[in-house]
DOGU-149215 format. One record per residue (C-alpha): x, y negated, z negated. Coordinates in pm, whole numbers, padded with zeros to 5 digits. Example, Ala and Ser with C-alpha at 12.3 -4.5 7.8 and 13.67 -1.06 7.14 Angstrom:
! DOGU-149215
> u|v|w
> 01230|00450|-00780
> 01367|00106|-00714
! end
This chain:
! DOGU-149215
> u|v|w
> -00054|01578|02991
> -00053|01959|02994
> -00085|02188|03299
> -00240|01925|03524
> -00094|01958|03879
> -00321|01670|03981
> -00041|01446|03849
> 00132|01485|04186
> -00133|01291|04373
> -00157|01029|04097
> 00221|00965|04116
> 00201|00933|04493
> -00069|00666|04470
> 00107|00477|04189
> 00438|00479|04378
> 00284|00276|04660
> 00197|00000|04411
> 00550|-00036|04268
> 00671|-00361|04421
> 00904|-00471|04141
> 01249|-00333|04054
> 01172|-00384|03687
> 00885|-00137|03683
> 00933|00213|03544
> 00712|00526|03552
> 00711|00779|03271
> 00542|01117|03252
> 00514|01302|02923
> 00467|01670|03004
> 00370|01936|02747
> 00347|02216|03009
> 00670|02390|02898
> 00832|02349|03243
> 00539|02481|03446
> 00527|02153|03648
> 00899|02132|03703
> 00858|02148|04082
> 00649|01827|04073
> 00914|01658|03859
> 01186|01747|04105
> 00985|01597|04390
> 00956|01264|04198
> 01311|01159|04106
> 01194|00801|04057
> 00993|00913|03754
> 01137|00949|03403
> 01001|01295|03328
> 00989|01390|02955
> 00951|01753|02859
> 00749|01699|02543
> 00850|01865|02218
> 00662|01771|01899
> 00870|01628|01613
> 00688|01869|01384
> 00658|02224|01523
> 00408|02316|01253
> 00166|02041|01352
> -00084|02071|01635
> 00024|01873|01941
> -00200|01572|02008
> -00236|01343|02307
> -00165|01049|02075
> 00181|01184|01990
> 00261|01229|02362
> 00153|00870|02430
> 00375|00738|02148
> 00671|00939|02284
> 00619|00778|02623
> 00606|00429|02485
> 00918|00485|02271
> 01104|00599|02580
> 01001|00292|02783
> 01183|-00037|02805
> 00919|-00270|02945
> 00743|-00554|02763
> 00404|-00450|02906
> 00268|-00094|02897
> 00013|00061|03136
> -00168|00392|03083
> -00351|00619|03324
> -00449|00987|03326
> -00316|01274|03534
> -00572|01310|03810
> -00630|00934|03823
> -00650|00771|04165
> -00574|00401|04135
> -00738|00188|04401
> -00519|-00052|04608
> -00405|-00346|04399
> -00491|-00172|04067
> -00151|-00213|03903
> -00104|-00579|03996
> -00460|-00671|03895
> -00432|-00497|03556
> -00090|-00644|03463
> -00141|-00999|03591
> -00325|-01120|03269
> -00047|-00973|03055
> 00236|-01123|03260
> 00058|-01460|03261
> 00035|-01438|02877
> -00341|-01483|02911
> -00434|-01159|02731
> -00249|-00886|02543
> -00497|-00599|02588
> -00694|-00524|02905
> -00873|-00246|03084
> -01075|-00189|03400
> -01362|00011|03553
> -01327|00389|03590
> -01503|00555|03883
> -01572|00929|03876
> -01436|01087|04194
> -01558|01444|04131
> -01903|01526|04271
> -01997|01718|03956
> -01980|01408|03737
> -02317|01302|03606
> -02200|00943|03562
> -02027|00754|03841
> -01902|00446|03657
> -01761|00371|03314
> -01687|00010|03210
> -01830|-00135|03531
> -01826|-00488|03385
> -01748|-00844|03484
> -01415|-01018|03444
> -01355|-01143|03091
> -01613|-00920|02915
> -01513|-00698|02628
> -01453|-00340|02743
> -01739|-00121|02622
> -01572|00221|02622
> -01195|00204|02554
> -00999|00464|02743
> -00632|00520|02835
> -00751|00628|03180
> -00729|00256|03262
> -00561|00045|02991
> -00271|-00197|02956
> -00129|-00388|02661
> 00182|-00574|02554
> 00447|-00400|02347
> 00380|-00654|02071
> 00017|-00543|02053
> 00120|-00177|02050
> 00373|-00238|01772
> 00126|-00445|01571
> -00082|-00139|01494
> 00208|00105|01506
> 00083|00275|01818
> -00165|00565|01848
> -00287|00756|01545
> -00127|01098|01586
> -00366|01256|01334
> -00651|01228|01579
> -00697|01513|01826
> -00914|01293|02052
> -01034|00936|02044
> -00694|00780|01964
> -00737|00534|02252
> -01058|00391|02104
> -00898|00396|01757
> -00608|00184|01887
> -00838|-00068|02051
> -01061|-00087|01739
> -00760|-00147|01511
> -00646|-00424|01741
> -00996|-00571|01727
> -00961|-00590|01348
> -00655|-00812|01409
> -00861|-01045|01631
> -00749|-00892|01961
> -01023|-00794|02211
> -00977|-00564|02511
> -01077|-00768|02815
> -01211|-00629|03141
> -01027|-00685|03467
> -01300|-00597|03713
> -01071|-00562|04015
> -00843|-00305|03845
> -01040|00002|03946
> -00923|00353|03865
> -01070|00666|04014
> -01071|00975|03797
> -01145|01336|03870
> -01317|01473|03559
> -01295|01832|03682
> -01560|02103|03691
> -01892|02113|03509
> -01736|02341|03252
> -01456|02094|03186
> -01705|01810|03148
> -01898|02016|02890
> -01580|02079|02691
> -01493|01709|02711
> -01841|01615|02579
> -01787|01845|02281
> -01446|01701|02204
> -01565|01339|02241
> -01855|01409|02009
> -01617|01538|01746
> -01386|01246|01808
> -01664|00994|01741
> -01725|01149|01397
> -01355|01106|01316
> -01351|00751|01445
> -01656|00643|01244
> -01495|00799|00937
> -01189|00576|00988
> -01394|00266|01090
> -01702|00256|00863
> -01785|-00101|00966
> -01859|00016|01318
> -02116|00281|01222
> -02437|00076|01244
> -02342|-00082|01578
> -02237|00255|01721
> -02562|00424|01619
> -02748|00149|01801
> -02533|00153|02119
> -02493|00535|02129
> -02839|00673|02043
> -02745|01011|02189
> -02548|01087|01871
> -02874|01105|01677
> -03153|01148|01929
> -03025|01479|02062
> -02956|01638|01720
> -03304|01532|01617
> -03446|01706|01922
> -03240|02014|01830
> -03404|02010|01490
> -03745|01976|01649
> -03670|02283|01867
> -03575|02488|01564
> -03894|02386|01383
> -04097|02487|01689
> -03957|02843|01658
> -04056|02878|01293
> -04395|03030|01202
> -04555|02699|01107
> -04920|02611|01151
> -04837|02322|01385
> -04559|02490|01595
> -04745|02409|01922
> -04752|02039|01836
> -04378|02044|01760
> -04305|02225|02091
> -04508|01961|02279
> -04308|01692|02101
> -03978|01860|02201
> -04071|01890|02573
> -04219|01539|02581
> -03897|01399|02434
> -03682|01577|02689
> -03912|01471|02974
> -03873|01107|02859
> -03494|01145|02859
> -03498|01295|03207
> -03704|01004|03335
> -03466|00759|03166
> -03168|00923|03347
> -03343|00974|03681
> -03102|00739|03858
> -02809|00962|03767
> -02667|01202|04028
> -02736|01495|03793
> -02997|01406|03529
> -03010|01760|03391
> -02632|01756|03351
> -02661|01425|03166
> -02897|01581|02916
> -02675|01889|02878
> -02365|01673|02817
> -02548|01456|02568
> -02675|01758|02379
> -02321|01895|02359
> -02192|01554|02262
> -02448|01532|01982
> -02366|01884|01864
> -01995|01805|01857
> -02061|01492|01652
> -02291|01677|01407
> -02048|01968|01375
> -01752|01741|01295
> -01962|01530|01060
> -02061|01831|00853
> -01709|01972|00875
> -01566|01648|00730
> -01827|01634|00454
> -01776|01994|00344
> -01451|01979|00141
> -01159|02200|00241
> -01052|02441|-00024
> -00688|02324|-00041
> -00581|01966|-00101
> -00233|01815|-00089
> -00014|01882|-00391
> 00050|01510|-00442
> -00227|01246|-00436
> -00146|00874|-00415
> -00371|00621|-00594
> -00526|00388|-00489
> -00629|00486|-00134
> -00622|00129|00001
> -00487|-00046|00306
> -00152|-00163|00160
> 00156|-00215|00371
> 00388|-00039|00124
> 00165|00275|00120
> 00125|00270|00499
> 00503|00276|00545
> 00557|00535|00269
> 00296|00775|00419
> 00448|00725|00766
> 00787|00811|00615
> 00644|01134|00476
> 00498|01218|00817
> 00827|01143|00998
> 01006|01379|00758
> 00782|01662|00872
> 00777|01789|00515
> 00531|02076|00474
> 00637|02235|00143
> 00517|01935|-00061
> 00219|01772|00103
> 00118|01417|00020
> -00219|01244|00078
> -00428|00955|-00048
> -00662|00998|-00345
> -01017|01077|-00224
> -01276|00798|-00212
> -01617|00937|-00296
> -01828|00630|-00233
> -01825|00264|-00133
> -01890|00162|-00496
> -01570|00093|-00690
> -01761|00125|-01023
> -01901|00466|-00930
> -01560|00585|-00814
> -01400|00475|-01145
> -01682|00642|-01340
> -01621|00976|-01158
> -01242|00984|-01201
> -01215|01196|-01521
> -01466|01452|-01390
> -01272|01496|-01068
> -00955|01607|-01244
> -01044|01976|-01293
> -01183|01998|-00940
> -00862|01847|-00799
> -00648|02089|-00993
> -00859|02385|-00877
> -00799|02270|-00518
> -00420|02260|-00552
> -00337|01909|-00672
> -00025|01909|-00891
> 00082|01545|-00910
> -00107|01213|-00933
> 00116|00927|-00814
> -00023|00592|-00932
> 00096|00273|-00765
> -00151|00005|-00873
> -00437|-00016|-01122
> -00623|-00326|-00993
> -00927|-00103|-00917
> -00994|-00107|-01293
> -01043|-00487|-01281
> -01423|-00453|-01281
> -01613|-00775|-01240
> -01881|-00678|-01494
> -01633|-00567|-01767
> -01598|-00901|-01943
> -01596|-00940|-02323
> -01434|-00736|-02593
> -01675|-00439|-02597
> -01681|-00378|-02223
> -01306|-00445|-02200
> -01240|-00169|-02461
> -01480|00061|-02274
> -01282|00028|-01949
> -00952|00077|-02131
> -01076|00394|-02301
> -01219|00520|-01974
> -00876|00479|-01813
> -00715|00672|-02102
> -00981|00942|-02066
> -00890|00976|-01700
> -00516|01013|-01775
> -00591|01261|-02055
> -00812|01461|-01817
> -00522|01487|-01575
> -00283|01601|-01844
> -00539|01848|-01977
> -00575|02034|-01651
> -00201|02031|-01578
> -00173|01749|-01323
> 00151|01551|-01368
> 00138|01170|-01352
> 00394|00941|-01188
> 00376|00564|-01186
> 00562|00329|-00950
> 00618|00000|-01137
> 00579|-00256|-00858
> 00563|-00503|-01145
> 00636|-00441|-01511
> 00314|-00621|-01599
> 00037|-00717|-01348
> 00045|-01070|-01206
> -00327|-01108|-01277
> -00496|-00957|-01578
> -00659|-00619|-01524
> -00733|-00475|-01868
> -00817|-00648|-02194
> -00463|-00561|-02315
> -00241|-00491|-02011
> 00069|-00442|-02225
> -00079|-00156|-02434
> -00225|00013|-02127
> 00110|-00005|-01947
> 00279|00144|-02257
> 00021|00425|-02278
> 00063|00501|-01906
> 00445|00517|-01931
> 00423|00750|-02229
> 00202|00991|-02037
> 00407|00982|-01717
> 00645|01262|-01617
> 00845|00995|-01440
> 00835|00621|-01373
> 00974|00481|-01044
> 01143|00141|-01045
> 01219|-00050|-00726
> 01554|-00190|-00849
> 01813|-00129|-01123
> 01713|-00457|-01291
> 01349|-00345|-01303
> 01460|-00006|-01441
> 01653|-00174|-01719
> 01355|-00397|-01805
> 01120|-00095|-01811
> 01365|00101|-02030
> 01396|-00191|-02272
> 01019|-00255|-02303
> 00855|00087|-02265
> 01136|00348|-02305
> 00999|00599|-02049
> 01112|00958|-02083
> 01237|00958|-01721
> 01296|00675|-01473
> 01407|00688|-01112
> 01519|00396|-00898
> 01381|00419|-00541
> 01398|00080|-00359
> 01127|00004|-00104
> 01202|00014|00265
> 01178|-00283|00504
> 00823|-00417|00548
> 00811|-00483|00922
> 00527|-00708|01044
> 00507|-00715|01426
> 00292|-00983|01597
> 00144|-01058|01936
> 00203|-01432|01888
> 00505|-01604|02038
> 00690|-01849|01819
> 00601|-02143|02046
> 00233|-02056|02061
> 00193|-02008|01688
> 00381|-02329|01607
> 00155|-02509|01852
> -00142|-02361|01669
> -00003|-02490|01336
> 00077|-02834|01479
> 00449|-02801|01410
> 00693|-02952|01665
> 00948|-02713|01816
> 01243|-02913|01679
> 01112|-02916|01321
> 01224|-02684|01044
> 00928|-02478|00929
> 00898|-02347|00572
> 00612|-02110|00497
> 00463|-01933|00195
> 00200|-01665|00245
> -00040|-01415|00087
> -00178|-01428|-00262
> -00161|-01791|-00382
> -00231|-01721|-00746
> -00043|-01912|-01010
> 00234|-01655|-01054
> 00351|-01733|-00697
> 00446|-02088|-00802
> 00253|-02255|-00520
> 00165|-02552|-00738
> 00537|-02599|-00808
> 00611|-02579|-00435
> 00356|-02855|-00365
> 00482|-03070|-00653
> 00840|-03036|-00521
> 00743|-03147|-00168
> 00694|-03525|-00210
> 00859|-03760|00042
> 01033|-03493|00245
> 01230|-03546|00568
> 00983|-03567|00860
> 01191|-03296|01033
> 01063|-03049|00770
> 00712|-02898|00796
> 00550|-02680|00531
> 00264|-02440|00586
> 00106|-02243|00301
> -00159|-01982|00390
> -00347|-01724|00181
> -00610|-01669|-00075
> -00675|-01743|-00445
> -00964|-01813|-00680
> -01194|-02111|-00615
> -01063|-02298|-00917
> -00703|-02254|-00801
> -00803|-02347|-00445
> -00941|-02684|-00568
> -00626|-02750|-00768
> -00393|-02669|-00476
> -00601|-02872|-00228
> -00589|-03175|-00458
> -00208|-03142|-00493
> -00171|-03097|-00118
> -00361|-03421|-00042
> -00141|-03607|-00290
> 00179|-03473|-00127
> 00051|-03539|00226
> -00014|-03900|00127
> 00360|-03935|00050
> 00439|-03865|00418
> 00523|-03495|00399
> 00402|-03272|00685
> 00228|-03009|00473
> -00091|-02799|00497
> -00255|-02533|00286
> -00485|-02295|00481
> -00712|-02088|00258
> -00852|-01745|00344
> -00748|-01388|00400
> -00487|-01336|00673
> -00499|-01058|00929
> -00174|-00863|00974
> -00124|-01043|01307
> -00169|-01387|01149
> 00065|-01305|00859
> 00324|-01191|01110
> 00265|-01496|01328
> 00349|-01726|01037
> 00662|-01529|00957
> 00797|-01517|01312
> 00736|-01885|01369
> 00917|-01990|01048
> 01275|-02088|00973
> 01253|-02032|00596
> 01019|-01853|00355
> 00943|-02005|00010
> 00888|-01777|-00289
> 00911|-02001|-00598
> 00807|-01729|-00844
> 00796|-01818|-01209
> 00840|-01450|-01305
> 00853|-01141|-01081
> 00972|-00783|-01074
> 00954|-00723|-00700
> 00818|-00906|-00398
> 00681|-00751|-00083
> 00653|-01097|00078
> 01027|-01164|00030
> 01096|-00818|00177
> 00873|-00898|00478
> 01045|-01234|00530
> 01394|-01077|00528
> 01276|-00801|00758
> 01156|-01073|00999
> 01510|-01230|00981
> 01377|-01527|00782
> 01606|-01666|00503
> 01426|-01730|00175
> 01410|-02007|-00084
> 01395|-01843|-00427
> 01477|-01904|-00796
> 01801|-01745|-00909
> 01627|-01477|-01118
> 01804|-01153|-01218
> 01502|-00952|-01097
> 01568|-01088|-00743
> 01932|-00977|-00732
> 01842|-00735|-00454
> 01800|-01032|-00220
> 02130|-01101|-00035
> 02243|-01440|-00163
> 02395|-01522|00176
> 02039|-01502|00322
> 01885|-01721|00053
> 01873|-02080|-00072
> 01859|-02046|-00451
> 01797|-02284|-00735
> 01835|-02250|-01115
> 01489|-02155|-01246
> 01548|-02360|-01568
> 01550|-02675|-01351
> 01191|-02598|-01245
> 01031|-02836|-00994
> 01343|-03056|-00973
> 01561|-02758|-00875
> 01305|-02641|-00620
> 01280|-02992|-00471
> 01661|-03005|-00427
> 01658|-02662|-00262
> 01378|-02765|-00019
> 01549|-03095|00057
> 01872|-02917|00150
> 01707|-02720|00429
> 01742|-03007|00678
> 02121|-03016|00619
> 02179|-02652|00713
> 02350|-02624|01052
> 02227|-02401|01332
> 02536|-02184|01297
> 02473|-02144|00924
> 02109|-02062|00982
> 02200|-01801|01244
> 02444|-01646|00997
> 02175|-01632|00728
> 01939|-01458|00973
> 02204|-01201|01066
> 02259|-01116|00697
> 01883|-01084|00654
> 01879|-00839|00950
> 02148|-00626|00782
> 01926|-00599|00477
> 01649|-00432|00677
> 01856|-00119|00752
> 01971|-00050|00394
> 01671|00163|00290
> 01489|00316|00586
> 01145|00453|00496
> 01237|00807|00588
> 01507|00792|00323
> 01261|00642|00072
> 01015|00923|00148
> 01287|01184|00113
> 01377|01057|-00236
> 01012|01072|-00333
> 00979|01429|-00210
> 01295|01519|-00404
> 01142|01376|-00725
> 00812|01554|-00666
> 00994|01890|-00620
> 01200|01835|-00935
> 00886|01772|-01143
> 00703|02069|-00993
> 01008|02297|-01048
> 01039|02185|-01413
> 00664|02250|-01457
> 00701|02605|-01317
> 01005|02668|-01535
! end
C-alpha cells in the first residue's frame, strides 16, 4: 500500500478475527514513513517499510506483495486491501478450505462500501464456483501454490493478481469461491474509480499479451473492451463531414441508450458507462502502445523465447541482479507461425541492430526442426537459411554466443546437425559449456575460438501436492520405494533400457515413468511395459505432457530418479531431481561427473541393461540412514551455483565481448 490511512480501520477489524496464536499480520508500506503513527498503534503487526530491490525500477504492487510473502512464516497466505472491511467470520471462512487441504486457492465476494461505486458486488457467487474476477482484495492460497508459479509478476504495474491466478490455472489449479468469506471495500471517490478503470483497462491488455489463450474467452465475457471503443469510433465518424453523419450520430446515441437500459439496475448507470468507456480507452491505449515498437531494445537477446525452466531461472537471476548497464531480454516473437518467424529472422537483423541489440545469445535451435522440411532439397534450404540468419547478424555487427546444452542435439534438427554445429561455433564470439567435461569435448570436436564454463543453477520445482496424496494418485503404497523417470521419453533417455532392466523386481519397489515421445516410441514402450508388468513388477508408463505441478509432484513423491542415458552432455532432469533432494540412478559417464557420487547409484555403462538392472535391484537394500545421507548430499548440491551467480557470470561475459568489440 501507499498513503492509505484507511489501513487503520482494516487492521482493527482484522484483529478481532485473530483467534490463533499462529496467525501473523504483515503490512507492506511504501509511504516513506508517512503512516508511522498507525504502525506504532499496531504493535501486533509486522510493519515493513518497503524499499525496492532495484531503485531504478518503478515500484509495483506485485513487488510489495512478494516482499510480504517472503517475510511471512505461515503455510497459508491471505491477502486483503487497505480500506477493506472484512465481515465477521471472514478470515475463518476463507482459510478453512486451505487448512482442511480441500483447496489451495480460494477467494470470496467483494462488496463495495462507498456510495459512489457503480457496482455493489464483485464475485457474488455460490460456494465451489470458479472465481470470475481474481483480486487480492479477497484471496488466499497455500505457500506451495504461491511458490509453484514463483509469486506475483513484478513486471506488471496492475493485474498481477489475475496473472497469478491464471498461471495457477495453467497448472490445473482453480480459484474456488467461498461465499461466506465476504470482504467490504471502499473504492474511494468517483475520481479514484475513473483512474482505477483506466489502469485496469491497461492491465487487461498486458494480461492478454501474456496469456494469448484467454483472448477469445475474455472478449466474449468482457464485451466492454470492444463495444465502447467501437462507439468511440462511431462518435468520431459522426463529427466528420460525411454524407451520412446524421445516421452515424443516431447509431451512437442509440447504442448508448441501449447500454444505459442494460445497466438500469445499477446504482449509477451513467457512472457505469463512464467507467466502461475509460476502461475501454485504457485497454485500447495499452494495446496500441504495446504494438508500436519502442525505439530501444535490450543489448542482449536470448533465443528462443520459449517457456523453458532454465531460461526462466536465468532471466530471474538477471532481474535479481538489478543490472541496468547490460540489459537482457527474450528474442521477439512476431507471429504465432513458427515457419513465418523463421523466414523473417535474417531480415530482422538490421532492424534489431538499429534498435540497440549488440549480442544474440542462442540456447537451442529446435525451432528450425520444421515439419515440412523433409527430403534433401528442403533440408538444405533450411540449413542455408540458418546460415543466412547468422551471416546477417555478423554483417550488421551483432555478436553471437551459443550455450551448448548438448554438444549435438538429442533429436535430429537439421539434415546435417554436425556441420551446422561446427558452422555455428566458428561464427560465435564465445561458446558457453555447462561443465569442464563438456568444454573439453567441445574443444576437441569444434575448436571454438573462445569457451567459457558456466554451470547451470539449481532447477527448483515446487508443487502443491503432498507426498502422500501424489503417491495415492499413482497407486504406490507409502512403504514402497518409488523410482521415477520423467519428461521427454525419446530413445536417448534410455527408457527402453529402464523397462528391459525391470523384470521380476522386489514388490517393495514401484516404478513410474511419465512424459511424452513420438507415437512409434509410445507403442514400443507400452509393449515393453506390459511385458515387464506381466513378470510381477509394479510399473506404469503414463504418456502425455506434464504440467509443472505434475512434474514436481512426481519428483517430491519419489525416493530415486532414474536417468539411464546412453549419451548425454547435460541433464536438466537430473539437476531437478537433485534440487528436490532425490538421489539418482545414472550410468557412470564422464559427462555426468558434476553429479555428486554420494547422491547417486551408478553402474558401468558398458554393462548396459545388466548393469542398470543390478543398480535398480540394489535400491531395496539401501537403509533409511543411507538414503537420508544421500538426500542431504543432494541438498548441498543445490547451493553450489545460485542463479544470481550464474547470471552475474553471463553479464561479465557479455561486457567482455562488448568491450572487445568497442576496442
